[in-house]
C-alpha positions in Angstrom: -164.6 -57.5 -161.5 -165.0 -57.1 -164.7 -163.9 -59.7 -167.9 -161.0 -58.7 -170.2 -159.6 -59.6 -173.4 -155.9 -60.9 -172.4 -153.4 -60.6 -175.5 -149.6 -61.2 -175.8 -147.0 -59.9 -178.0 -143.2 -59.7 -178.2 -143.3 -55.6 -179.2 -145.9 -53.7 -178.2 -145.9 -50.3 -180.1 -148.3 -47.8 -178.8 -149.7 -45.5 -181.4 -149.8 -46.0 -185.1 -148.9 -42.4 -186.5 -145.6 -42.0 -188.2 -143.3 -43.0 -185.5 -145.5 -46.1 -184.6 -145.5 -47.1 -188.0 -141.7 -47.2 -188.5 -141.0 -48.8 -185.0 -143.2 -51.7 -186.7 -141.8 -51.5 -190.0 -138.3 -52.0 -188.4 -139.8 -54.7 -185.7 -140.8 -56.7 -188.7 -138.1 -56.6 -190.6 -136.1 -58.1 -187.5 -138.6 -60.9 -187.3 -140.4 -59.8 -184.2 -143.8 -60.3 -183.1 -145.5 -56.7 -183.5 -149.1 -55.5 -182.2 -149.6 -51.5 -182.8 -152.9 -50.2 -180.8 -154.3 -46.8 -181.0 -157.6 -45.4 -180.3 -157.8 -44.6 -184.1 -157.4 -46.1 -187.2 -154.2 -47.5 -188.3 -155.0 -45.8 -192.3 -155.8 -42.3 -190.7 -154.2 -41.9 -187.4 -151.9 -39.7 -186.2 -150.6 -35.9 -187.5 -149.7 -38.0 -190.7 -153.1 -39.5 -191.1 -154.1 -35.9 -192.5 -151.3 -35.5 -194.8 -147.9 -34.2 -195.3 -146.2 -31.8 -198.1 -142.4 -33.1 -197.6 -140.0 -35.4 -196.1 -136.7 -34.4 -194.6 -133.8 -36.0 -196.0 -130.0 -35.6 -196.5 -128.9 -37.5 -199.1 -125.1 -37.4 -199.8 -125.1 -35.7 -202.7 -122.8 -33.1 -204.1 -125.7 -30.5 -203.2 -124.7 -28.2 -200.6 -125.2 -29.2 -196.8 -126.3 -32.4 -197.7 -124.2 -35.0 -195.6 -124.9 -36.3 -192.3 -122.0 -34.2 -190.4 -124.4 -31.2 -191.5 -127.3 -32.8 -189.8 -125.5 -33.1 -186.8 -124.3 -29.5 -187.1 -127.9 -28.0 -187.5 -129.3 -30.2 -184.9 -126.6 -31.0 -181.9 -127.6 -27.7 -179.9 -127.6 -27.5 -176.0 -131.0 -28.4 -174.4 -131.8 -30.4 -177.9 -131.6 -33.8 -175.9 -130.4 -35.1 -179.0 -127.1 -37.0 -179.1 -124.8 -36.9 -181.6 -125.6 -41.2 -182.1 -129.2 -40.5 -182.5 -128.7 -37.8 -184.9 -126.2 -40.0 -187.2 -128.8 -42.7 -186.7 -131.5 -40.6 -187.9 -129.2 -39.5 -191.1 -128.4 -43.3 -191.9 -131.8 -44.0 -191.8 -133.5 -41.4 -193.9 -132.2 -42.7 -197.9 -133.6 -46.0 -196.8 -137.2 -44.4 -195.7 -137.1 -42.5 -199.1 -136.7 -45.4 -200.7 -139.4 -47.4 -198.7 -141.9 -44.4 -199.5 -141.3 -44.1 -203.1 -141.6 -48.1 -203.6 -144.9 -47.8 -201.8 -146.3 -45.3 -204.5 -145.9 -42.0 -202.1 -144.8 -39.4 -204.9 -141.8 -38.2 -204.3 -141.2 -35.0 -206.6 -138.1 -35.0 -208.9 -136.7 -32.5 -211.0 -136.0 -32.9 -215.0 -132.6 -34.0 -214.0 -134.0 -37.0 -211.9 -132.8 -35.3 -208.4 -135.3 -34.9 -205.5 -137.3 -31.4 -205.4 -136.3 -30.4 -202.4 -136.9 -26.8 -200.8 -135.6 -25.5 -197.8 -137.5 -24.2 -194.6 -137.4 -23.7 -191.0 -134.0 -22.4 -190.9 -132.7 -25.9 -192.4 -131.2 -26.4 -195.8 -132.8 -27.4 -198.7 -133.4 -31.1 -197.3 -137.1 -31.0 -197.5 -138.0 -33.5 -200.5 -141.7 -32.2 -201.9 -144.6 -34.8 -202.0 -147.7 -34.8 -204.3 -151.3 -36.1 -202.8 -149.6 -36.4 -199.7 -152.9 -37.4 -198.2 -152.6 -40.6 -199.3 -149.1 -41.5 -197.6 -151.3 -43.2 -194.4 -153.2 -45.6 -196.5 -150.4 -46.9 -198.3 -148.1 -47.2 -195.2 -150.6 -48.9 -193.6 -151.4 -51.3 -196.4 -148.2 -52.3 -196.3 -148.0 -52.8 -192.0 -151.3 -55.2 -192.4 -149.8 -56.9 -195.4 -146.7 -57.6 -193.6 -147.8 -59.2 -190.4 -148.3 -57.0 -188.3 -151.3 -57.0 -185.5 -153.1 -54.2 -185.3 -155.6 -53.2 -182.5 -157.6 -49.9 -183.7 -160.1 -48.0 -181.7 -158.4 -49.1 -177.9 -157.3 -46.1 -175.9 -154.8 -47.2 -173.7 -154.9 -45.6 -170.5 -152.3 -47.3 -168.2 -148.6 -48.5 -168.5 -148.0 -52.0 -166.5 -144.5 -52.0 -164.8 -143.7 -55.0 -163.0 -140.6 -55.4 -160.9 -139.4 -52.1 -162.1 -139.2 -53.0 -166.1 -142.5 -52.6 -168.9 -144.4 -55.5 -168.3 -147.8 -53.9 -171.2 -150.5 -52.0 -170.8 -154.1 -51.4 -170.2 -156.7 -50.3 -172.2 -160.5 -50.2 -173.6 -162.2 -50.3 -176.5 -163.7 -46.8 -177.6 -166.4 -48.2 -179.5 -167.6 -51.1 -177.9 -166.1 -50.7 -174.4 -164.3 -54.3 -174.7 -161.1 -54.0 -172.0 -158.0 -55.5 -173.2 -155.1 -56.5 -171.1 -151.6 -56.4 -172.9 -148.2 -58.5 -172.0 -145.3 -57.4 -174.0 -141.2 -57.9 -173.3 -140.7 -54.3 -174.4 -143.5 -51.5 -175.2 -142.6 -48.4 -178.1 -144.4 -45.5 -176.8 -145.4 -43.3 -180.3 -148.3 -41.5 -179.2 -147.1 -38.0 -180.5 -145.1 -35.3 -179.4 -147.8 -32.9 -179.6 -150.1 -31.7 -177.3 -152.7 -29.4 -179.1 -155.5 -28.9 -177.4 -154.2 -26.6 -174.7 -154.9 -23.8 -176.6 -157.0 -22.4 -179.5 -156.0 -20.1 -182.3 -158.5 -17.0 -183.2 -161.6 -19.5 -184.1 -161.9 -20.6 -180.5 -162.3 -24.2 -181.9 -160.1 -26.4 -179.8 -160.0 -29.0 -182.9 -159.1 -26.4 -185.5 -155.5 -27.4 -185.1 -152.1 -27.4 -186.5 -151.7 -30.9 -185.8 -154.0 -33.6 -184.7 -156.2 -32.6 -182.6 -156.4 -36.0 -180.7 -152.4 -35.6 -179.5 -153.4 -34.6 -176.1 -150.1 -35.1 -174.3 -150.8 -39.1 -173.8 -147.3 -39.8 -174.7 -146.2 -37.7 -171.4 -148.9 -38.9 -169.0 -148.9 -42.5 -169.3 -144.9 -42.3 -169.4 -144.7 -40.0 -166.2 -147.5 -42.4 -164.5 -145.2 -45.4 -165.0 -141.9 -43.9 -163.5 -140.4 -42.7 -166.8 -138.3 -39.4 -166.6 -139.2 -36.6 -169.2 -137.3 -33.8 -170.6 -137.4 -30.2 -172.3 -141.2 -30.0 -171.3 -140.0 -26.2 -170.7 -138.5 -25.7 -173.9 -140.3 -27.9 -176.4 -143.3 -25.8 -176.7 -144.1 -24.5 -180.3 -146.6 -22.7 -182.5 -146.7 -21.6 -186.4 -148.4 -19.4 -188.8 -151.5 -20.8 -190.2 -154.3 -19.6 -193.2 -156.6 -17.0 -191.2 -159.1 -19.4 -189.8 -157.9 -22.6 -191.0 -155.9 -24.6 -189.0 -153.5 -26.7 -190.7 -149.8 -28.1 -190.5 -147.4 -25.0 -191.1 -146.5 -23.1 -194.4 -143.0 -24.4 -194.3 -143.1 -24.8 -198.4 -144.5 -20.9 -198.3 -141.9 -19.5 -196.1 -139.1 -21.7 -198.2 -140.1 -20.5 -201.8 -139.1 -17.1 -200.7 -143.0 -15.5 -199.5 -142.7 -12.1 -198.0 -144.8 -11.6 -194.3 -146.1 -8.0 -194.0 -148.0 -6.4 -191.1 -150.7 -4.1 -191.4 -148.7 -1.3 -192.4 -147.6 -3.1 -195.8 -144.0 -3.8 -194.2 -141.8 -6.6 -194.8 -141.0 -7.0 -191.0 -138.9 -10.1 -190.4 -135.6 -8.9 -191.6 -135.8 -7.0 -188.2 -136.0 -10.5 -186.6 -133.8 -12.9 -187.9 -131.2 -12.7 -191.0 -133.0 -15.6 -192.9 -136.0 -13.8 -192.3 -139.3 -15.6 -193.3 -137.3 -18.7 -193.8 -135.7 -18.8 -190.1 -136.6 -21.2 -187.5 -140.3 -21.4 -186.8 -140.0 -20.1 -183.3 -138.5 -16.6 -184.4 -141.3 -15.8 -187.2 -143.6 -16.3 -184.3 -142.2 -14.5 -181.9 -141.6 -11.4 -184.7 -145.1 -11.5 -185.5 -146.2 -11.3 -182.0 -143.6 -8.7 -181.5 -145.4 -6.6 -184.7 -149.0 -7.5 -182.8 -148.0 -6.1 -179.7 -146.6 -2.7 -181.4 -149.8 -2.6 -182.9 -148.4 -3.3 -186.6 -150.9 -5.7 -186.9 -153.3 -7.8 -187.6 -153.7 -8.0 -190.0 -151.0 -10.1 -191.4 -150.6 -11.6 -194.7 -147.8 -13.7 -197.1 -147.1 -11.5 -200.3 -146.5 -14.2 -202.6 -147.0 -12.6 -206.3 -143.4 -12.1 -206.9 -142.7 -15.8 -206.8 -142.6 -17.6 -210.3 -145.9 -18.6 -211.3 -145.1 -22.2 -211.5 -143.6 -22.3 -208.0 -146.9 -20.6 -206.7 -149.5 -23.3 -208.5 -147.4 -25.9 -206.9 -147.6 -24.5 -204.0 -151.5 -23.7 -203.7 -152.6 -26.8 -205.7 -150.2 -29.2 -204.6 -148.2 -28.7 -201.7 -151.1 -27.3 -198.9 -153.8 -29.6 -199.7 -150.8 -32.6 -199.2 -150.8 -31.2 -195.9 -154.6 -31.0 -195.5 -157.0 -31.8 -198.4 -159.8 -29.2 -197.5 -157.1 -26.7 -198.6 -158.6 -25.9 -202.0 -162.2 -25.5 -200.1 -161.0 -23.1 -198.1 -159.5 -21.1 -200.5 -162.9 -21.2 -202.8 -164.4 -19.9 -199.7 -162.3 -17.1 -198.8 -161.3 -16.0 -202.5 -157.4 -16.8 -201.9 -155.7 -17.2 -204.8 -152.0 -16.9 -204.2 -151.3 -15.5 -207.4 -153.8 -12.6 -207.5 -153.2 -11.0 -203.6 -151.4 -11.8 -200.3 -153.5 -14.5 -198.2 -153.9 -13.4 -194.6 -152.6 -15.5 -191.9 -152.5 -15.6 -188.0 -150.5 -17.4 -185.1 -152.2 -20.4 -184.0 -152.1 -22.5 -181.1 -149.7 -22.8 -178.5 -148.5 -27.0 -178.6 -146.8 -28.1 -175.7 -144.6 -30.8 -175.5 -141.8 -32.7 -174.5 -139.4 -36.0 -174.8 -139.3 -39.0 -173.0 -135.6 -39.0 -171.7 -133.9 -41.0 -174.2 -130.5 -42.8 -174.5 -128.5 -43.3 -177.7 -130.6 -46.9 -178.5 -133.9 -44.9 -178.1 -134.4 -46.6 -174.7 -136.5 -44.6 -172.1 -135.4 -44.8 -168.6 -137.7 -47.5 -167.5 -135.8 -51.1 -168.7 -138.4 -52.0 -171.5 -139.7 -48.9 -172.3 -138.4 -47.6 -175.9 -139.2 -43.6 -177.3 -140.4 -44.0 -181.0 -140.9 -40.1 -180.7 -137.5 -38.5 -180.3 -137.6 -36.2 -183.6 -140.1 -33.7 -185.2 -141.6 -34.0 -188.8 -142.7 -36.8 -190.7 -139.3 -37.9 -191.3 -138.1 -37.6 -187.9 -141.1 -39.1 -186.7 -140.7 -42.5 -189.1 -137.2 -42.5 -189.0 -137.3 -42.1 -185.1 -139.8 -44.7 -184.7 -137.6 -47.2 -186.5 -134.5 -46.7 -184.8 -136.5 -47.3 -181.8 -138.1 -50.6 -183.2 -134.6 -51.7 -184.4 -133.4 -51.5 -181.0 -136.2 -53.3 -179.1 -136.1 -56.1 -181.7 -132.5 -56.6 -181.0 -133.2 -56.7 -177.2 -136.1 -58.5 -177.3 -137.1 -61.4 -174.5 -139.8 -63.4 -173.1 -143.2 -60.9 -171.7 -142.4 -60.3 -167.8 -145.8 -61.6 -167.1 -148.7 -60.0 -165.1 -148.9 -62.5 -162.5 -149.7 -60.4 -159.1 -150.7 -57.2 -160.7 -154.2 -58.4 -161.2 -155.7 -55.9 -158.0 -154.1 -52.9 -159.8 -155.6 -53.9 -163.6 -159.3 -54.7 -161.9 -158.7 -50.8 -160.4 -157.7 -49.6 -163.4 -160.9 -51.1 -165.3 -163.3 -49.6 -162.4 -161.5 -45.9 -163.0 -161.9 -46.4 -166.8 -165.9 -46.7 -166.8 -166.4 -44.6 -163.6 -167.4 -41.5 -165.6 -170.0 -43.3 -167.1 -172.0 -43.6 -163.9 -174.5 -41.4 -163.2 -173.5 -38.5 -160.3 -175.5 -35.5 -159.2 -172.2 -33.6 -158.9 -171.1 -34.8 -162.1 -169.3 -31.9 -164.8 -169.5 -32.4 -168.8 -165.6 -33.4 -169.9 -166.3 -30.2 -172.7 -166.8 -27.5 -169.9 -163.4 -29.4 -167.9 -161.8 -29.1 -170.7 -162.6 -25.4 -171.5 -161.2 -24.5 -168.1 -157.7 -26.0 -168.5 -157.8 -24.1 -171.7 -158.3 -20.9 -170.0 -156.1 -21.4 -167.5 -152.8 -22.2 -170.2 -154.2 -19.2 -172.5 -154.0 -16.8 -170.1 -151.0 -17.5 -168.1 -149.1 -19.7 -170.6 -149.6 -17.6 -173.7 -146.4 -16.3 -175.7 -145.4 -13.9 -172.9 -145.2 -15.0 -168.8 -144.0 -14.0 -166.0 -142.8 -16.4 -162.6 -146.5 -14.8 -160.5 -148.8 -16.1 -163.9 -147.4 -19.0 -163.7 -147.7 -19.9 -160.0 -151.4 -18.7 -160.9 -151.6 -21.3 -163.6 -149.9 -24.2 -161.3 -152.8 -23.1 -158.6 -155.5 -23.3 -161.1 -154.3 -26.6 -162.6 -154.2 -28.4 -158.9 -157.9 -26.9 -158.5 -159.1 -28.5 -161.7 -157.3 -31.8 -160.6 -159.5 -32.0 -157.9 -162.6 -32.2 -160.0 -160.8 -34.5 -162.6 -163.0 -37.3 -161.4 -166.5 -35.3 -161.3 -166.2 -35.4 -165.3 -169.0 -37.6 -166.4 -169.8 -39.3 -170.1 -173.0 -40.2 -171.5 -171.3 -42.2 -174.3 -168.7 -43.7 -175.4 -167.2 -40.9 -177.6 -167.3 -38.2 -174.1 -165.8 -41.3 -172.4 -162.6 -40.9 -174.6 -162.9 -37.7 -174.3 -162.8 -37.5 -170.6 -159.5 -39.7 -170.9 -158.2 -37.3 -173.3 -158.6 -34.2 -171.1 -157.1 -36.2 -168.0 -154.0 -36.6 -170.3 -154.1 -33.3 -171.2 -154.7 -31.6 -167.9 -151.3 -34.0 -166.3 -149.0 -32.9 -169.6 -150.2 -29.0 -169.1 -149.7 -29.4 -165.5 -146.0 -30.8 -166.2 -145.2 -28.2 -168.6 -146.1 -25.3 -166.7 -144.2 -26.7 -163.5 -141.0 -27.0 -166.1 -141.5 -23.6 -167.7 -141.4 -21.7 -163.8 -137.9 -23.4 -163.5 -136.4 -22.0 -166.8 -136.1 -18.6 -165.4 -134.9 -17.0 -168.9 -136.3 -16.0 -172.2 -134.7 -17.5 -176.2 -135.2 -21.0 -176.2 -138.8 -21.5 -177.1 -141.8 -19.6 -178.5 -142.2 -17.9 -175.4 -140.6 -14.8 -173.5 -140.1 -14.4 -170.0 -141.3 -10.9 -169.2 -139.4 -11.2 -166.1 -136.2 -13.1 -167.2 -135.9 -11.9 -170.9 -132.4 -12.5 -171.9 -131.1 -16.1 -172.7 -128.9 -16.7 -170.1 -125.6 -19.4 -170.6 -126.0 -21.0 -167.1 -129.1 -22.8 -168.6 -127.6 -24.4 -171.4 -128.7 -27.6 -169.9 -131.8 -30.2 -170.2 -134.1 -29.9 -167.7 -135.8 -33.4 -166.6 -139.0 -34.3 -164.5 -140.1 -37.4 -162.9 -142.7 -39.1 -160.5 -141.3 -38.9 -157.1 -142.7 -40.0 -153.7 -144.5 -36.9 -153.0 -145.3 -35.6 -156.8 -143.4 -34.1 -159.2 -139.2 -34.0 -159.1 -137.3 -31.7 -161.0 -133.7 -31.8 -161.9 -131.2 -30.2 -164.2 -129.0 -32.6 -166.4 
């Protein structure tokens, strides 16, 4: 039996990215005791830790499409998983979050008339407030939260949610640097571990850490929730990809598309008009689909973004303000590759496939297990921080006393034995890197941009085979132990996504196409849910 550190709080926020920060901010404003936990460090964790170049907000001005009604109109669609109430709450919080961020010193950009500099992107209207020095955002937010009395536990990975008498009771985790064991009891848990699952495939570099979003998001949001009995939705269609500069994983080029760049194929043709009326400024999935279609026709690679027709001041803004705000090493990339937006087109490619989903969530941002709240409902910096804030508001209103952990000691001790077992020597042990590489091979080959039922079945068979080897992964250090548990969550998230994809026998709602079901079908205007049954995963249409 291992000794462990026992902690108690009112609200336990798992994940200290943008969503977790939003949740903690709301909870502290409501006077709740809050403990934030993350395997990384608050100042740099999550996708926002790398920076961001825009914050999406409708502000109720006289500009076109600038109301909450417009936000609802754009996002309230079949299969979105959003309700009108959720979207209206997001719109309600947006202006307050803009004021909060600007008050911290985040450099939201303004036009000469004092209005915010907002640009269009991903098929949306001009809602995206441009940001300078976006790589500083996380440090500014972290300083505010630490100063507000939020308790923060850095470098602790959560491996199990605790459920007692049918409701959330807390969580179990361990220190990824020192191996300390933690048991945390709470009256409510806000799950804010990130929507994305990024290391399931790779881009052309073959480097699984050279990713669009944080490579350390490996599906914990779904693996932990599933194991605790929560229902998850949209793992069949919340799968996405983006264009990235050739060989450089970074946040998608939303500003470049929104500023009027033209994507050209190897023949020098601007091809996106064939695939969507909004051309390069269309929703991301259509640009990926169009680029992939041109690729299989033999019209590329290479693909390039032609920007020399754009006004020079805008080009300088894109290359030297927005792109470095998403990833600080972009100027180094440009120097090494000789990239200059004003002098020549920039080569781009389709990045890795990002598998995702959403906890089934009601209008109060509650999950299906009492005491569990979802901080990761919406995408983008704005969606994450505002969605987390809304979950924090709701959990704070309903908080009570911790359930207590009496009677769970056996399961807790068994979990600690499971956590550290990979550190034991064994003759048949396998390296984590090899195991995770096998998962990627399966997902890249069978779950790529074009799929069919036989291939999906083969993927499930091989993922189940790999699951039989998960307990043989070995770790020679605490760092490798962290990666072992990331690989476990990655495998589980991939398995759930693959199961759900098989059930949606149509194309057109995500970045992939089913070659055996190439058309969009109205009978699938519904949400697919998956949960843990007595004999394994159970799926149902909602």
